[in-house]
N, C-alpha and C positions, 0 to 999 in steps of 0.2 A: 403221664403229661410230661412234655418236654418243654424246656425254657432256653431260648436263644433265638438265632437266626432262622427263620422256618426251613428254608432251603437247605442249608447246613446240617441241621438237625436231622431234617428227612434223609439225606443221602448218608449221615452218619450212621443211624437207626438202621438202615437197609444193609449196609456193609457189615457191620458187627452182628447183626441177627440172620444172616444168612438168607436174605429176601432174594426170592427169583424175580420179581416184577414189581415195579411201583407203577402204581394207577393213580392218575389224578385227572383232576378236573379244571377246566380253564372256563374264564368268561368270555374269552375270546376279543377283548381289547385289542386294537391296533392304533399304530401312529403315537401321536403325542399323549395319550392317555396312558398306553403303555408304558412308554419311556418316562412319565412323571411317576406313576405309580409303581414301576416295576412288575416282574412276574416272576413268581416262586415256581411255578412249572417250568418256565423257561429257563431259569438257574439250574434247577435239578435235571432238566435234560441235558444241558450243556455240560454240567460237572460231575453226574452220576456214573459209576462204573457199572450200576446194576441197569438193565434195560427200563425204560420208562413207556408206559403208555398214557398218552394224554387225549382224552375224551371233551370234547367242547358240550 
């Protein structure tokens, strides 16, 4: 279990543990809902050096 901001913790864990691929699920929110709530998957995709597969 990790404590912190989810996207940052996922990225750090993947890089430190030599993970080949991050697989994440998404709720598929769009528009205002995504803007207000934020998206962990989107942040991971944008900032990770490790390839990310997002499944809806």
